[in-house]
C-alpha positions as CSV (number, residue, x, y, z in Angstrom):
1,M,-20.8,49.3,26.8
2,S,-23.6,47.6,25.4
3,S,-22.5,48.3,21.9
4,S,-18.9,46.9,22.8
5,L,-20.5,43.7,24.3
6,G,-22.6,43.5,20.9
7,R,-19.5,43.6,19.2
8,I,-17.9,41.0,21.1
9,G,-21.0,38.8,20.7
10,Y,-20.9,39.2,17.0
11,T,-17.4,38.5,17.1
12,L,-17.7,35.1,19.0
13,A,-20.6,34.1,16.8
14,G,-18.6,34.8,13.7
15,V,-15.9,32.7,15.2
16,A,-18.2,29.7,16.0
17,A,-19.6,30.1,12.6
18,S,-16.2,29.9,11.0
19,L,-15.3,27.2,13.1
20,S,-18.5,25.3,12.1
21,I,-17.6,25.9,8.6
22,G,-14.3,24.7,8.8
23,S,-15.4,21.7,10.7
24,F,-18.1,21.0,7.9
25,Q,-15.2,21.7,5.2
26,A,-12.9,19.3,7.0
27,A,-15.6,16.6,7.1
28,A,-16.6,17.4,3.5
29,Q,-13.2,16.8,2.2
30,G,-12.8,13.4,4.1
31,A,-10.8,14.3,7.0
32,P,-10.5,10.9,9.0
33,N,-11.6,10.0,12.6
34,Y,-10.5,6.8,13.7
35,A,-11.8,7.0,17.3
36,G,-12.5,3.0,18.2
37,K,-11.1,2.1,15.3
38,S,-8.3,-0.5,14.7
39,L,-6.0,0.0,11.7
40,Q,-4.2,-2.7,9.6
41,F,-0.4,-1.9,9.8
42,V,1.2,-4.2,7.3
43,I,4.6,-5.4,7.5
44,A,6.1,-6.7,4.4
45,A,8.5,-9.5,6.1
46,G,8.4,-12.2,8.5
47,V,8.4,-11.9,12.4
48,G,11.9,-10.9,14.1
49,G,13.6,-9.2,11.4
50,G,14.7,-5.6,10.7
51,Y,11.5,-4.7,8.9
52,D,9.4,-6.4,11.7
53,Q,11.3,-4.7,14.4
54,W,10.9,-1.2,12.8
55,G,7.1,-1.8,12.0
56,R,6.2,-2.7,15.2
57,T,8.3,0.1,17.0
58,I,6.4,2.7,15.0
59,A,2.9,1.0,15.3
60,R,3.3,1.2,19.2
61,H,3.6,5.1,18.9
62,M,2.1,6.5,15.6
63,G,-1.6,6.1,16.8
64,R,-1.2,8.8,19.4
65,Y,-0.9,11.2,16.2
66,L,-3.9,10.0,14.6
67,P,-7.2,11.7,15.0
68,G,-9.0,9.4,17.5
69,N,-5.7,7.9,18.8
70,P,-6.6,4.4,17.0
71,T,-4.7,1.0,17.6
72,L,-2.3,0.1,15.0
73,V,-2.4,-3.6,14.4
74,P,0.8,-5.3,12.9
75,Q,0.1,-8.0,10.2
76,N,3.0,-9.6,8.7
77,M,3.0,-10.2,5.0
78,P,6.6,-11.7,4.1
79,A,5.0,-13.6,0.7
80,G,7.0,-12.9,-2.4
81,G,10.0,-11.2,-0.6
82,G,7.6,-8.5,0.4
83,I,6.3,-8.0,-2.9
84,A,2.9,-9.2,-1.7
85,A,2.4,-6.3,0.9
86,S,2.9,-3.8,-1.7
87,N,0.4,-5.7,-4.1
88,H,-2.2,-5.8,-1.1
89,L,-1.6,-1.9,-0.4
90,F,-2.3,-1.1,-4.2
91,T,-5.0,-3.6,-5.2
92,T,-7.0,-4.9,-2.1
93,A,-6.4,-2.4,1.0
94,P,-9.3,0.2,1.6
95,R,-8.4,3.5,0.3
96,D,-9.5,5.7,3.6
97,G,-6.2,5.8,5.7
98,T,-7.1,2.6,7.6
99,S,-4.4,0.5,6.0
100,F,-0.9,1.2,5.5
101,G,2.5,-0.2,6.7
102,I,6.2,-0.8,6.1
103,I,7.3,-2.3,2.8
104,T,10.5,-3.6,1.8
105,R,13.1,-1.0,0.5
106,D,13.7,-2.8,-3.0
107,S,10.1,-3.6,-3.8
108,P,9.7,-0.4,-5.5
109,L,12.5,-1.5,-8.3
110,A,10.5,-4.5,-8.7
111,P,8.0,-3.4,-11.3
112,M,10.6,-1.3,-13.0
113,M,12.8,-4.2,-13.5
114,G,9.9,-6.2,-15.1
115,N,9.2,-8.3,-12.2
116,T,5.7,-9.8,-13.2
117,A,4.7,-10.6,-9.7
118,A,4.6,-7.0,-9.0
119,K,1.0,-5.7,-9.6
120,F,1.5,-2.2,-8.3
121,D,2.8,1.0,-9.7
122,P,5.3,2.6,-7.0
123,V,4.8,6.0,-8.2
124,K,1.1,5.7,-7.6
125,L,1.5,4.4,-4.0
126,N,1.3,6.9,-1.2
127,W,4.7,7.4,0.5
128,L,4.6,8.3,4.1
129,G,8.2,8.5,5.0
130,T,11.0,6.3,6.2
131,P,12.4,6.3,9.9
132,T,16.2,5.5,8.5
133,T,18.2,5.4,5.4
134,E,20.9,2.1,5.2
135,F,23.9,0.4,3.9
136,N,23.7,-3.1,2.8
137,V,26.4,-5.4,3.2
138,C,27.4,-8.7,2.3
139,V,28.9,-10.8,4.9
140,A,30.6,-14.1,5.2
141,R,31.6,-16.7,7.6
142,T,35.4,-16.6,8.1
143,A,35.5,-20.5,8.6
144,A,34.1,-20.9,5.2
145,G,37.4,-19.0,3.8
146,F,36.4,-15.8,2.8
147,S,38.3,-13.0,3.9
148,S,37.9,-10.1,1.1
149,H,35.6,-9.4,-1.7
150,K,38.1,-10.9,-4.1
151,D,37.3,-14.3,-2.8
152,L,33.7,-13.9,-4.3
153,Y,35.4,-14.2,-7.8
154,E,37.0,-17.3,-7.2
155,K,34.7,-19.7,-4.9
156,T,31.2,-20.0,-4.3
157,L,29.6,-18.2,-1.3
158,I,26.3,-19.8,-0.1
159,V,23.7,-16.8,1.2
160,G,20.4,-17.1,2.7
161,D,17.6,-15.4,0.6
162,T,14.3,-14.1,2.2
163,G,12.5,-13.4,-1.3
164,A,12.5,-12.0,-4.4
165,G,11.7,-8.4,-3.1
166,T,14.5,-8.1,-0.8
167,G,18.0,-7.0,-0.7
168,T,19.1,-10.7,0.3
169,H,18.1,-11.8,-3.1
170,I,18.5,-8.8,-5.7
171,Y,22.1,-8.0,-4.5
172,P,24.0,-11.2,-4.8
173,L,22.4,-12.0,-8.0
174,A,23.1,-8.6,-9.5
175,L,26.7,-8.8,-8.4
176,N,27.0,-12.3,-10.1
177,G,25.6,-10.8,-13.4
178,L,27.3,-7.5,-13.2
179,F,30.9,-8.5,-11.8
180,G,31.1,-12.2,-12.1
181,M,30.9,-13.1,-8.5
182,K,29.8,-16.5,-7.2
183,F,26.7,-16.2,-4.9
184,K,24.6,-19.2,-4.5
185,L,21.2,-18.6,-3.1
186,I,19.4,-20.6,-0.7
187,T,15.7,-19.5,-0.7
188,G,12.7,-19.9,1.7
189,F,13.8,-18.0,5.0
190,P,11.0,-15.8,6.2
191,S,13.2,-13.1,7.5
192,S,16.9,-12.3,7.9
193,A,16.7,-13.7,11.5
194,D,16.1,-17.0,10.1
195,V,19.0,-16.8,8.0
196,F,21.2,-15.5,11.0
197,L,20.0,-19.1,12.8
198,A,21.0,-20.6,9.5
199,I,24.5,-19.3,9.6
200,E,24.8,-20.2,13.2
201,R,24.0,-23.8,12.2
202,G,26.5,-24.0,9.2
203,E,23.5,-24.4,6.7
204,V,24.5,-21.1,4.9
205,D,27.7,-19.1,4.9
206,G,26.5,-15.6,4.7
207,I,23.7,-12.9,3.7
208,C,23.6,-9.5,2.0
209,E,21.7,-7.6,4.5
210,S,21.0,-4.2,6.0
211,L,24.0,-3.1,8.3
212,D,22.1,-2.0,10.9
213,S,19.8,-5.2,11.3
214,F,23.3,-7.1,11.0
215,R,24.8,-5.3,13.6
216,E,21.6,-5.1,15.8
217,K,21.2,-8.6,15.8
218,R,24.6,-10.2,16.0
219,P,26.6,-7.2,17.3
220,D,30.0,-9.2,18.0
221,W,30.1,-11.4,14.7
222,V,32.6,-9.0,13.2
223,S,34.7,-8.2,16.2
224,S,35.0,-11.7,17.4
225,G,36.2,-12.6,14.0
226,K,33.3,-15.0,13.0
227,M,32.2,-12.9,10.2
228,K,33.8,-10.9,7.5
229,I,32.1,-7.8,5.9
230,L,33.1,-8.3,2.2
231,L,31.1,-5.7,0.5
232,Q,29.3,-2.5,1.2
233,G,26.8,-0.6,-0.8
234,G,24.8,2.6,-0.5
235,A,24.6,6.3,-1.6
236,A,28.4,6.6,-0.4
237,P,31.0,4.6,1.5
238,N,30.3,4.0,5.1
239,P,33.4,5.5,6.9
240,D,33.1,2.7,9.6
241,L,33.8,0.1,7.0
242,K,37.2,0.9,5.8
243,D,38.1,-2.7,5.1
244,A,35.0,-3.6,3.2
245,A,34.9,-2.9,-0.7
246,F,32.4,-0.1,-1.7
247,V,30.4,-1.7,-4.7
248,M,30.4,1.3,-6.9
249,D,34.3,1.3,-6.9
250,L,34.1,-2.0,-8.4
251,A,32.2,-0.5,-11.7
252,K,34.6,0.3,-14.2
253,T,32.1,1.6,-17.3
254,A,29.5,4.2,-17.3
255,E,26.8,1.6,-18.0
256,E,27.9,-0.5,-14.9
257,K,28.2,3.0,-12.7
258,A,24.5,3.4,-13.6
259,A,23.3,-0.1,-13.0
260,V,24.9,0.1,-9.4
261,N,23.3,3.3,-8.7
262,F,19.9,2.0,-9.8
263,L,20.5,-1.2,-7.9
264,Y,21.4,0.4,-4.6
265,A,18.9,3.2,-4.8
266,G,16.8,1.1,-2.1
267,Q,19.3,2.0,0.7
268,G,18.3,5.9,0.1
269,I,14.5,4.5,0.4
270,G,15.3,2.9,3.7
271,R,12.4,1.3,5.5
272,P,9.4,2.8,3.7
273,L,6.0,3.2,5.1
274,A,3.4,3.4,2.2
275,A,-0.2,3.7,1.9
276,P,-2.8,2.7,-0.9
277,P,-3.2,5.1,-3.9
278,D,-6.0,7.5,-4.5
279,L,-6.2,8.5,-0.8
280,S,-7.7,11.9,-0.6
281,P,-5.3,14.7,0.2
282,V,-6.5,15.4,3.5
283,V,-6.2,11.7,4.6
284,L,-2.7,11.6,3.1
285,A,-1.5,14.7,5.0
286,T,-3.1,13.2,8.1
287,L,-1.1,9.9,7.7
288,R,2.3,11.9,6.9
289,K,1.9,14.2,9.8
290,A,1.4,11.4,11.9
291,F,4.5,9.7,10.8
292,D,6.5,13.1,11.0
293,D,5.4,13.5,14.5
294,T,6.1,10.0,15.7
295,M,9.8,10.3,14.3
296,K,10.2,13.3,17.1
297,D,8.2,11.7,20.0
298,P,10.3,11.1,23.0
299,E,8.8,8.0,23.8
300,F,9.1,6.6,20.4
301,L,13.0,7.6,20.2
302,A,13.5,6.0,23.6
303,D,11.6,2.7,22.4
304,A,13.8,2.7,19.2
305,A,17.1,3.2,21.3
306,K,16.5,0.2,23.5
307,V,16.7,-2.0,20.2
308,K,19.3,-0.4,18.6
309,L,17.2,1.3,15.9
310,R,19.1,4.4,14.1
311,V,16.6,6.7,13.5
312,Q,17.3,9.2,10.7
313,P,14.0,10.1,9.0
314,L,13.0,11.5,5.7
315,D,9.7,12.5,4.8
316,G,7.1,11.0,2.5
317,Q,7.5,13.7,-0.4
318,H,11.3,13.1,-0.4
319,L,10.4,9.3,-1.0
320,A,7.9,10.1,-3.7
321,D,10.5,12.3,-5.5
322,L,13.3,9.8,-5.1
323,I,11.0,6.9,-6.4
324,E,9.8,9.0,-9.5
325,G,13.3,9.8,-10.2
326,L,14.4,6.0,-10.4
327,T,11.6,5.6,-13.2
328,K,13.9,7.9,-15.3
329,T,16.7,5.4,-15.2
330,P,17.0,4.2,-18.8
331,Q,14.9,1.4,-19.8
332,D,18.1,-1.0,-21.2
333,I,19.7,-0.7,-17.6
334,R,16.3,-1.8,-15.6
335,D,16.0,-4.3,-18.2
336,K,19.3,-5.8,-17.8
337,I,19.2,-5.9,-13.9
338,G,15.7,-7.3,-14.4
339,K,17.1,-10.2,-16.2
340,M,19.8,-11.1,-13.6
341,V,17.3,-10.8,-10.5
342,N,14.0,-12.1,-11.9
């Protein structure tokens, strides 16, 4: 009996020692403890738009899956069409897991296209995941005389632009350059929500925007006949948009197809969450796991459903691989699009 108790005591002591060693190793490797802290959650767009809605919804729940259950404090950084937020994460934000956030899906393309305002390397940013993938649509007021994409070759569509790093800016300019369409951009809108208000006031006639964001904010505009979806872009045609031309189908040459593929890669990037470079492996793993767990959390899913956010997440490694693959796009293709949109 005594020898058995001795063995049990020895075993428990060994387990305790192992746990102590494991805790010491975790601390030595930089395992974060956010107890009592408020973490900066950057949102690379203005208040009220799709990025803001996604960001604030995630921020309300993700802290529960981080060590110490910190509070995530949203901070909007819409300057430069979202590029300022990517620059902040890359150059200024602390590299300890206390600052991260949601950036614009097209901003990783900016430095690849020679945008001098982009001071970050998208490959070196740490990607946490995306809650969804998307389709981009270009929509127009029917009262302005637009009924199909063919009208874009004949007359000018005045669209709202939320900044150089966003699809509202990149897509219409690239479509002008690639296919000779006639978009005219009106700049200075902090978010797509502001563009929708401008459309209602008749100040602009359309926008190139996320389909989900458009449907969520103005669900009756198409069904009522107020707006017409002229174009759609993404990895594949959306079966719900049979009357809208798919941009890839407009490409006739191999060069045009390569350009469109690169141009619309952001739709697969979705609404990406990124963190600064040079995080320790354990901090990065902690943030990625917290994101993945949040995407499965019943309270988060219920919260997202209330505001009609479509949750179809992809993990951080998927994004990292996708973005690294985009850097292999031939330089002449990237330069060509860069000249159109910068």
